N, C-alpha and C positions, 0 to 999 in steps of 0.2 A: 503495498499499501503506498509506503513513503516513494519507495520509486516512482510511483502514476502521480503522486503526487509532485516530487519534484519536476516530474516531466511537465504536466499542467501548468506547473510555477512556470516555468521557463518559456514552456509556449505562451502563454498570455504576457508576459515580462518583455518577449522578443515581438510581439508584433507591434507593443507598445514602442520601444525602441526603435524599429524598424521604419517606423511613420517618421520617427522624429531624425532619426540617423545617427542616434547614438547607442546601438546596443544595447542587450542588459545587463552588462557588469555592475552598476550602478545601484540594479535594484538587487540581481541574486544577490549579494555579497551579503547585504542586511536581514533578507529573508534566510539564508541558510543560519546565518549566527542567530538570529532573534526566535526566529518559528523553528527552526528544526534542530536545534542546540548542535548545532558543528561549529567546530573551534575555526575562529578566525584564522587558523594559519591554512587552514582544508578548506575555508571556504572562499579566499584570495584568488589562489590557483584553480580553482573549479571555476569562478567566476570570468576567470581570463581565459580559461578553455571556451565557454558560452560565447563572450565575444567575438573569438573565432567563427565559432559555426555560426553568430549573427550574419556576419561577414558575407561569410561563402552563401548562405542563404539568401541572401537580399543584392546581394552586388550585380548578379545576370540578368533579373526583370531590369532593375533600373539600368545599367548599360543598353539593353535593348532599347530603350526611351529614348538615347542620349541625353539624357540629365546629369551623368557621372562624366567632368570632367579629368581625364585620364591623364591627361600631360600634367594637370595642375597638383593631383591627386602625389603623382611621381614626386615633384619637386619635395613639396611638403612633407612626402612620406621620409625622405632623408634625414629631416630634423625632427621627425617626431619617432624616429627609431630610434636615433640618437638619443633622445629625451629619455624613450622608455629601458634604453640598457643602461645610464648613468641610476635611473630610481632601484633598479633591482640589486644596483652595487650599496646603494643608500639604507636602502631597509634596516631598519633597527637605530640608526643616526639620528634620527628626529622622532619628537616624542609624537604620541600618535593622538592627544588634544592640539597640539600647533598643527599638524598637518589637518584636522578637519576643522579648525577655526580658520585655517590659510582656505579650503576649498568654501566655506560659505562665505568669505567675503569676495570670492572671485565670484561663486557663480548670483550674489548680490547685484556684483555688478554687473554682469552681464546680463540678468534678466531687466537691469535699469534702461543699458544700451539699446536690447535688442526690441523693448516695447516702443522706445524713444522714432525706431522705424520701421515703425509699423506697416506705413504705408511705403512700399518699397519703390525708388526711385530709381531705375536700374539705369546705368550711363550706356549706349550703344557702342560695342567695339567697332570704331570707324578707324580708317587707316590713319587718319589725323590725331586723333587719338591716342592711340595706341604708342606708348613711348616707353623707356627704363626697359625693366627685367621680364614683363609683361610683353612686349614686342619681341625680345629677344630671344624668348625661351617659346612665343606662340603660344600664350596661355588665354587669351581671348578666346571667345570660343560663344555658343548657341543653343538654345535649347528649344522644343516645340511646347507650345502650351493648348494641352489638349481643352481647357474649356473655351479661347477664342478659335483656335486650328490655327494659330501664326506660328510663325519662328523669330523667337525673342536674341539677339546678340545682346552680349555684354561684355563689360572690359573689367579684369583684373587689375587691382587696383594695389600697392605698398605691398611688394612679395617679400620685399626683406623684415618689414615687422610681422610679417605673418608668419615666415620663417619662424623667427623669433619665438611666439605663440606657440606655435606646433611642437616647439624642442620643450616649453613647459607643460603641457598639454601631456606629451610622451611622460614627460618626470612622474607628474602627478598620477598617469593611469597606472606605473606600475608599483606604485608606494602605496596608494589606497586600494589595484585591484579592482580597476573600473575601467569602463570603456571610455577612453579620450575623447568619445563622439560629444559628449556634455561639453566640454570644452573646445573643442575645434570649430562646433558649429559657432559659439559666439565670438570666437576666434576671424571665425572665415569673415563672418559679419561684420566686423567692425574694420578690421584690417584691409580687408582685402573687396569687401562691398559687392558679394557674390548675393545673388539672388535665391532666398531661402532653401527652396527645393534642389538648387544645382548644390548647397553646402550642404546638405540632410542627406544628399544620393550621392557624394564625393566624400562625405564622412564615412557613409557605411560604405566604401570601396575602401579609403586606406584603415578602418578601425583593425580588419584582420591581421594585417602587416603589421603593426602598430603592436599588438597583443599577443603574434608570433613572434616578436621579438622577446617579450619577458617571458610567455609560455613557455619557449627552448630552456630557458633558465632554471625556470621551475619545474621542469620534465627533467632534469640533468640531476637537480638536485631531490630527485625522488619526492617531490613535495606533492605532486596531482592522484588523489584516490579518484581511480577509475569507477568505482560502484558509486559515485557522486557526480563523478562528472561526465561520465555517459549519459545518462537519461537529462542531464541538465542539457548537452550539447543540443541530441536529440531533439528534446521538445526547442530550442531555440533555433534549430533550421527551419522548420516547419511556421515558427511563429512569426520568424523575418520573412520567409515568404508573403507571407499574409501580408505585414506590415512595408514591404516595398509595392504591395498592390493599392495599397489604401492610399500612399505618399504620392501616387502618380494624380490621383482623380480632387485630391484636398485642393481648399484656395489657400494660396499664399497667406493673406492676411490671417485666416482662421490658425495656419498651421506655426506663424509666429506666435498666435497669443496661446494656444497650446502650448508649446514650447517654452515661452514661458511662464506661465501656470509650472508645468515640472520643475522650471528652473527655482521658483521660489519654494515648494513644498520640499524638493532636497537640499536645496539650502537651509532650511528651518531645523531640517533632521539632524544634517550636518553640525549645526550652531549648537542642537543640545547634547549632541555625542562628544562636541570639543568638551562640555561640562561634565561628560559621562554623565546625560543622562539617556538613556535607550528608551525607545517606545515601548516593547514587548522583546518577551522571550530571555533567551540565555545572554549573560554580561560576553562583549568585544573583548 
């Protein structure tokens, strides 16, 4: 029965994560510790496996719709993977309460910034406007808007700033055992000025690579419990497939507001955790 509950929890959270482009690692780790009584040292590697499974499940449908900017994902992933590897080696050197507090502050700032851009103003990717790293690396692209039936071009801005934020996202991802999509999407929104659907789809593509960097290290150390990670991975793949299809049809302004709500809820949870207050179940 516990295996079925694990599979169901992974399915539900992966469907939600697939819509938001952040996988389900941010939900799985608290669920495993607080509702299943699993040690945090087992829950974190299992959540990393769930993130990899989510990315595998959602990447293909979003690639077919051309929402994913593959060239940009490859560029940003270099910084994020480096941050994830760095985070693995820093585990234990930073107190858990300090990490939770920092994470809560970042989520609060991200929510405020994303809410301010509720009405997207997409800058067209014209040859005259394409400058800097975006032009050199040919990162500007376009995506089909299924609501209007039009092809919408967009321009990628401030690539160096975006890479710096991606390094930090990968670092926190490994330290807290979460999918870095919860931080990648606000970073793409603030620094790169991407449309929210493109940010979500590109994040879905990237999170598996980031998680694989730290997941490989956890596997080499023997920290992955197959009995827990296997049902979580299976539920995550199936849920992510559903989430990717929901993302294609949802309106951008509703997706942005939905993401802000999730940021606010998770930020409140992290703030409570920083003071040692856990909402339910076992202590982490």
